[in-house]
N, C-alpha and C positions, 0 to 999 in steps of 0.2 A: 767698486771704483770710488776713489776718494771724492772726485768731483760730484758724482751723483749723491753721495751722502751729504755733502755740503749744501747742494741745491735743495734736497729734501728737508734738511734741518732748517734752512733759511725760510722755507715755505711752511714751517711749523708742522712738519711731518716727522714720523720716526725715521731714523737714518736708513733703516732697511725696510723694504716694503713687505706687506702681508698678502698683497694681491698683485697679479701680473696679467699680461695680455700676450697671446701668441698670434702671429700672422706671418704671411710669406709674400714675396714678390719675385717675379721672374726677370732676370737680366738677359738681354740678347747676347749671344756669344760672339767672339771675335776669333781670328785665326789662332791667337795665343791660347784661348781657352776651349777651342772647338773639340779637342779630344775627350773632354769630360762633360760635354754638353748633352742635353736631352731635349726632346720636343714636348712643349707644354701645349696640349691640344686646346685647352680653354683660352689661353692667351694667343694661340697660333704663333708661338715664338720658340725658336731653338736656342737654348742657353742654359743658364744655371738658376737655381731657385735659392733665395736667401730666406732662411727661417729665423724670424726675429722675435725676441722676447723683450717686452718693456714693462716698466711699472705703470701704475694708472695715470700719472701725469705725462707719460710718453718718454721717459728717460730709458735708453737702451740698457738691457741687462745681459743678454747673451745672443750669440749669433751662430747659426750652423749653415753649411752650404751643401747642396746636393744637385745632381742633374735635374733639369726642369720637369722631367717626366715622372718624378717620384711624388707620391701623395704626401700632403701635409701631415696627416695622421701617422705616417710611418716614421716621423722624426720626433714624436712626442718624447720618447725615452731620452734621446740625446739632448734635446733642448731643455727638458726638465732637469736633467743632471747638471748641465752647465749653468742653468738659472739658479739652482740651489747652491752651487759652489760660489757663484757671484754674490749671492745675498746671504750667505752663511745660514742656509736652511730656514729662512724666515718666511718664504712664500707658502701660503696655505691654499690659495684659490687662484685659478687662472681662467680668464674669460676668453672664449674662442668663437670662431664662426662655424658654420655647418660643415666645413671641410675637415673638422676634427671630431666628428661624431663617431660613435661605435664603441662597443665594449672593450676592444683591444686598446683603443686610445685612452679610455678612462682608466683601464688597468695599468697601462704604462705610466700614466701620471701618478696614480695612487701609489705605485711602487716607490715614488720619491716623496710621498706625503703630501701630494697636491690633488685638489679636487677640481675637475674641469666643469665649467658652466658654459653651455652653448647659448649664445645670444642670437635668437632667431628673429627673422623679419615676420611680423604679424600682419596677415592680410596681404593684399596685392598693392604694391606701391610702385609708382612710376618715377623715373628720373633719379637724381641723387637724393639719398635719404641719410641724415645724420643719426646713426644708431647709437644708443648708450653703450659705453665701454668700447665698442668696436672701432669708433672713429679715431681713437687716440693713436693706435698703431698705424693706421692708414696715414695719419699726419706725419708721424716719425719717418715712415717710408718716403713720404713726399720731401721731407727735409733732406734725407740722404740722396735722393734722386737729383738734387740741385748741385751736387758735387760731380764735376765732369768725369772724374775717375770712377765714379760709381754709376754712371749712366748706362754703361755696358760692362760686361765681364772681360776686362783686359788682362787678367792675371792668368799665368800659365799654371800655377799651383793653387790648390784649394786653400792651403794655409795662408797664402798671400792675400786671397780674397777676404778671408776673415780678418786679417790684420788691417787692411785698408778700410774695411767697414767699421772696425773698432776705433780707428783714428778719427773717422768722421763723427762717430758717436760722441767722442770726447768734445768735439767742437759744438755739437748740438746741445750738450749738457751745460755749456758755459753760461753762468747766470748773468742777467742784466744787472747793472749797478743798483737800480731803484726797486726792482720787483723780485729779483732772484729767479725769474722764470727762464727756462731754456731758450736760447736764441733759435729762431727758425732757420737754421742753416745759414747760408750767406745772404739772407734778406737783410735789408737795412731801411732806414728812413720811415716814412709814414706807413708804408705797407706792413713793416715789422711791428710797429706799434698797434696797428689795427688788429693784426693777427693775435698779438699778445693779449689785447683787451678782450677779444672774443674767447681766447683760451681761459682767461681768468674767470669769465662769467659763466663758462659752461662746465668746468671741471670740479666745481664745488660739490657736486653730487657724486663724484667718482673717487672721493678720498678713500684710501685703503693702504 
């Protein structure tokens, strides 16, 4: 996407990323999307699962949709393929959580020239923990969740869900005039500036 390339170039990065991050989130179904919904036992939600790929600063690269009862690792193949198409085969490593462990997942990514690196939680931690690499995708999902159309799965067709998600991604990638950083969805004012300052101070170690 042209906007993503401009944002990365302005941030003094290569136009195409060499590393990415995979994660998913579950959207509650509606009567329109109910026919293709599944039950996510972990989230205790009936709906659809969005499988998202981002670069290390959090700019969306690719999006896949499935029923919520399907495992994240089962969509490594499709997500890796669309990620490589979007980045012109530039991605070499992808950071994932423990939902993507296993030989099959690693082999599916390797088929597209991608190495999976699982970022694990070391020791017992209570409450919210900001983990290296993993927090970037969580924040991008939070940006998308602020769009009313993306708060639930209102789309009858899977293709429409991908299209609406891609439109929101373009908005999130829009650079600020002074920093070139992606805007945090529809946030504005002091809160947006505080979030941007936090982002700038924490992503310096995640360049890739």
